[in-house]
Backbone as a ProteinNet text record, in pm:
[ID]
protein_1_A
[PRIMARY]
MSKLDEKVGQYLDDLKSKIGEDNPDVDLLRKIATSMGPSIYNADAETVSSSSKSEVETVKKNFVMKKLGISDEGKADDAINQVFDKYGRSNRNKYRVVMYYLLTKHFGKESLYK
[TERTIARY]
83.9	0	88.7	58.9	140.2	104.8	191.6	165.3	37.9	15.3	-107.1	-229.6	-223.3	-335.5	-363.5	-257.2	-274.3	-345.3	-303.5	-364.8	-511.3	-539.2	-677.6	-761.5	-704.2	-772.7	-808.1	-713.9	-740.5	-855.4	-852.6	-955.2	-1092	-1093.8	-1219	-1274.6	-1185.4	-1228.4	-1293.8	-1233.7	-1291.2	-1428.3	-1438.8	-1567.4	-1676.1	-1640.4	-1739	-1768.1	-1663.8	-1683.1	-1720.9	-1661.7	-1685.5	-1794.9	-1815.9	-1913	-2036.7	-2019.1	-2131.9	-2166.9	-2070.3	-2093.5	-2075.5	-2183.9	-2182.2	-2109.7	-2123.9	-2069.8	-1989.3	-1872.4	-1793.2	-1738.5	-1713.9	-1657.2	-1505.1	-1459.3	-1317.9	-1231.2	-1279.5	-1203.5	-1180.6	-1285	-1272.2	-1176.2	-1190.1	-1103.7	-957.2	-930.1	-793.1	-738.6	-822.2	-777.1	-745.6	-826.3	-798.5	-668.6	-650.6	-527.2	-405.7	-416.9	-306.4	-274.6	-378	-356.9	-283.5	-287.2	-222.1	-74.3	-29.8	112.3	165.4	292	356.6	303	220.7	170.5	87.6	29.8	-51.3	34.2	164.9	254.3	317.1	281.5	330.4	218.3	243.1	139.6	71.8	147.7	89.5	8.5	59.7	-6.2	-128.8	-135.5	-246.4	-374.6	-367.1	-487.5	-524.6	-650.9	-702.8	-755.5	-718.1	-767.5	-880.5	-998.5	-1112.5	-1097.3	-1007.9	-989	-884.8	-813.8	-712.7	-773.2	-796	-857.5	-775.2	-641.9	-558	-567.8	-579.7	-590.9	-725.2	-831.1	-963.7	-965.7	-900	-891.4	-815.5	-710.9	-634.3	-721.6	-801.2	-892	-989.4	-1041.1	-1138.9	-1076.1	-965.2	-903.8	-842.6	-760.5	-683.4	-761.2	-857.9	-931.4	-1070.5	-1152.9	-1291.9	-1299.8	-1226.8	-1237.9	-1151.1	-1025.5	-933.5	-959	-956.4	-969.6	-1113.4	-1209.4	-1348.2	-1417.9	-1358.6	-1413.5	-1536.9	-1550	-1662.9	-1622.2	-1689.2	-1648.5	-1720.5	-1831.2	-1909.7	-1850.6	-1787.2	-1722.1	-1821.4	-1942.1	-2045	-2079.1	-2094.7	-2123.2	-2005.1	-1884.1	-1764	-1757.6	-1778.3	-1775.4	-1882.7	-2002.2	-2113.5	-2081.4	-2027.9	-1993.7	-1886.1	-1783.8	-1676	-1731.4	-1819.1	-1879.6	-1965	-2039	-2120.2	-2031.9	-1920.1	-1828.8	-1765.3	-1725.6	-1670.4	-1774	-1899.1	-2005.2	-2025.3	-2023.9	-2043.7	-1928.2	-1806.8	-1685.5	-1672.7	-1728.7	-1718.4	-1608.6	-1649.4	-1550	-1454.7	-1501.7	-1416	-1318.2	-1339.7	-1249.4	-1116	-1011.3	-881.5	-820.6	-834.5	-770.7	-871.6	-883.5	-968.8	-875.5	-878.7	-789.1	-828.4	-728.1	-749.2	-813.1	-769.9	-826.1	-976	-1014.4	-1156	-1234.2	-1175.2	-1239.2	-1260.3	-1157.7	-1166.7	-1268.6	-1271.5	-1369	-1511.4	-1536.4	-1670.7	-1709.2	-1613.9	-1641.1	-1666.6	-1590.1	-1609.8	-1750	-1791.5	-1925.3	-2032.7	-2008.9	-2105.5	-2138.6	-2036	-2055.7	-2081.7	-2081.5	-2105.8	-1998	-1873.1	-1761.7	-1675.5	-1735.1	-1660	-1595.4	-1656.2	-1603.6	-1464.2	-1422.7	-1287	-1180.4	-1219.2	-1124.3	-1143.3	-1222.1	-1248.2	-1146.2
-118.1	0	124.9	217.2	338.3	435.3	533.2	635.2	712.1	738.4	808.4	724.3	593.9	505	507.6	510.8	516.7	645.5	757.7	886.9	888.5	841.2	837.2	750.5	642.8	556.9	631.7	715	797.2	893.8	956.1	1054.1	986.7	867.5	791.5	756.6	715.1	683.8	804.9	922.9	1045.9	1075.1	1062.7	1089.2	996.1	872.1	774.6	788.7	800.2	799	934.9	1042.3	1174.2	1253.1	1224.9	1302.5	1218.2	1087.9	998.8	980.8	1004.7	986.5	838.6	773.5	629.1	588.8	669.6	631.2	745.9	777	889.3	861.2	967.8	959.3	943.6	820.2	789.4	851.2	850.2	905.3	1055.6	1127.4	1271.4	1296.4	1219.4	1233.9	1213.6	1110.8	1081.2	1195.3	1249.2	1357.8	1484.4	1513.3	1630	1607.6	1489	1457.8	1469.6	1417.5	1423.2	1567.7	1650.2	1790.1	1870	1821.6	1893.5	1860.1	1760.7	1727.7	1683.5	1714	1664.3	1724.3	1827.9	1889.8	1793.2	1689.6	1595.5	1506.9	1508	1428.4	1511.5	1638.4	1727.1	1741.9	1699.6	1696	1831.3	1939.3	2071.6	2117.5	2093.1	2140.5	2057.7	1932.8	1847	1868.8	1948.2	1973.5	2121.1	2147.3	2283.9	2306.5	2418	2453.7	2554.9	2518.5	2609.5	2730.5	2721.9	2834.5	2935.1	2900.7	2991.1	3074	3201.6	3289.4	3295.3	3298.4	3307.7	3180.1	3066.1	2940.4	2931.5	2973.8	2973.9	3070.1	3183.1	3281.5	3223.6	3145.8	3081.5	2982.7	2903	2808.6	2885.9	2995.7	3075.1	3136	3206.5	3278.8	3184.1	3088.7	3005.5	2887.3	2836.9	2722.5	2760.5	2811.5	2838.6	2945.1	3053.9	3163.3	3140.6	3100.8	3086	2956.1	2842.5	2712.2	2685	2706.6	2675.7	2788.9	2909.2	3021.1	3085.2	3076	3137.7	3279.8	3378.7	3518.2	3584.1	3528.7	3585.7	3541.6	3636.9	3603.5	3552.6	3605.9	3561.2	3414.3	3375.3	3234.5	3146.4	3196	3120.2	3099.8	3207.4	3197.7	3102.3	3113.4	3027.9	2881.1	2851	2712.8	2657.6	2737.7	2693.9	2665.7	2752.8	2730.4	2604.5	2579.6	2457.2	2332.3	2338.7	2224.7	2203.7	2311.1	2298	2236.8	2279.7	2224.5	2076	2041.3	1901.4	1814.6	1866.2	1792.3	1785.8	1886	1893.9	1990.8	2108.7	2210.8	2164.6	2079.2	2033.1	1924.7	1869.9	1769.7	1836.5	1793.3	1859.3	1838.1	1719.8	1689.4	1693.3	1808.8	1823.5	1822.6	1713.2	1702.2	1800.7	1867.8	1967.1	1901.7	1781.7	1713.2	1688.9	1647.8	1623.4	1755	1861.2	1993.5	2033.4	2019.9	2057.7	1970.2	1841.9	1749.4	1797.1	1827.3	1870	2003.8	2094.9	2224.4	2207	2119.5	2092.5	2036.1	1941.8	1883.2	1987.9	2070.9	2174.2	2266.2	2306.2	2398.7	2327.2	2194.5	2119.6	2139.3	2149.6	2176.6	2053	1935.1	1810.7	1806	1871.7	1869	1928.8	2009.3	2066.1	1957.8	1843.3	1735	1616.2	1630.1	1517.6	1511.5
0	0	0	-89.5	-98.8	14.2	33.6	135.7	103.7	-24.6	-65.4	-30.4	-55.3	-21.3	128.8	209	355.1	395.3	336.5	367.3	324.6	205.2	156.4	250.1	299.3	396.2	523.7	573.2	692.4	665.9	549.7	515.5	501.9	443.1	430.8	568.9	659.8	796.2	861.2	843.6	899.6	840	709.3	643.7	695.7	718.8	765.4	914.4	996	1141.3	1200.7	1152	1211.5	1141.4	1013	937.1	906	907.7	884	737.7	651.4	508	475.5	435.9	413	285.4	181.5	51.6	-9.3	49.9	-2.9	-142.2	-215.9	-350.4	-336.6	-338.5	-316.3	-425.1	-547.9	-659.8	-639.9	-600.9	-575.2	-458.9	-353.3	-236.5	-274.9	-354.8	-399.1	-485.9	-575.2	-662.9	-583.5	-482.1	-397.6	-321.9	-265.5	-192.5	-283.7	-404.4	-500.7	-537.6	-553.1	-592.5	-485.1	-362	-252.6	-239.7	-312.9	-314.2	-179.6	-153.2	-30.9	98.7	90.6	214.2	298.1	235.3	312.8	404.2	382.8	465.9	578.2	586.5	691.5	794.2	916.4	1020.4	1040.8	1035.5	1056.8	936.1	818.1	696	659	703.7	660.2	739.7	847.5	927	924.8	958.9	965.4	1106	1165	1297	1282.2	1330.8	1319	1410.9	1508.8	1601.3	1551.2	1443.8	1388.5	1275.3	1303.2	1202.5	1074	1086.8	967.5	883.3	950.8	877.1	804.7	871.5	810	690.8	706.4	598	478.9	505.8	399.5	323	394.6	329.8	241	293.6	218.4	93.7	109.5	-2.8	-106.2	-58.4	-151.2	-207.4	-132	-185.3	-234.9	-146.1	-184.4	-294	-276.8	-372.9	-496.8	-475.1	-588.2	-664.6	-596	-663.8	-708.7	-617.9	-652.1	-727.7	-724.6	-800.6	-738.3	-605.9	-535.9	-500	-556.8	-534.7	-417.1	-372.7	-263.2	-128.9	-57.4	69.8	172.9	171.4	265.2	243.9	117.6	86.5	126.1	103	138.2	289.7	365.2	512	562.7	506.9	548.5	522.5	406.2	371.3	464.1	491.1	580.5	719.8	769.4	900.7	902.1	795.7	787.5	790.2	717.8	715	852.6	919.7	1055.5	1148.9	1138.2	1222.5	1194	1066.7	1025.9	1075	1064.7	1103.1	1255.1	1323.6	1468.9	1507.9	1554.7	1588.8	1697.7	1788.4	1897.9	1853.5	1735.3	1680.9	1647.3	1714.4	1697.4	1559.3	1504.7	1376.6	1262.2	1203	1085	963.8	891.3	776.9	667.5	614.8	508.9	384.7	350.5	233.7	254.7	374.2	403.3	397.7	452.7	446	300.3	218.6	77.8	4.7	39.4	-20.2	11.7	138.8	179.8	116.3	105.2	41.1	-108.8	-171.8	-314.6	-337.8	-253.5	-264.8	-234.5	-133.4	-94.3	-212.2	-284.6	-397	-530	-530	-653	-757.6	-711.7	-802.6	-829.1	-819.3	-841.3	-979	-1075.5	-1212.7	-1223.6	-1127.3	-1128.3	-1112.7	-1058.2	-1032.3	-1125.3	-1228.6	-1320.3	-1430.2
[MASK]
++++++++++++++++++++++++++++++++++++++++++++++++++++++++++++++++++++++++++++++++++++++++++++++++++++++++++++++++++

């Protein structure tokens, strides 16, 4: 099993156990993980802290607005808050790949990874 397969397995476990998603899109999850490159192997870079305003702002600016093309900051903030609520704000380890997966699904932008 490759390191990428191990990481995708961790992300799938989170989607199933913490979010309750019964049938996640494994292909989409793998493509998002692959697009993030080596950052998924760095413990600090692979997670998102909901209590860090700068980190949340980075997710909003660099992923939601730049990658997904959402220009409305209010919609971006609302989506990020919904994903944090779904993932569990008290959950310390919120994987960035899982966050990006949930945001991609929220906005219906799966075609960006096809």
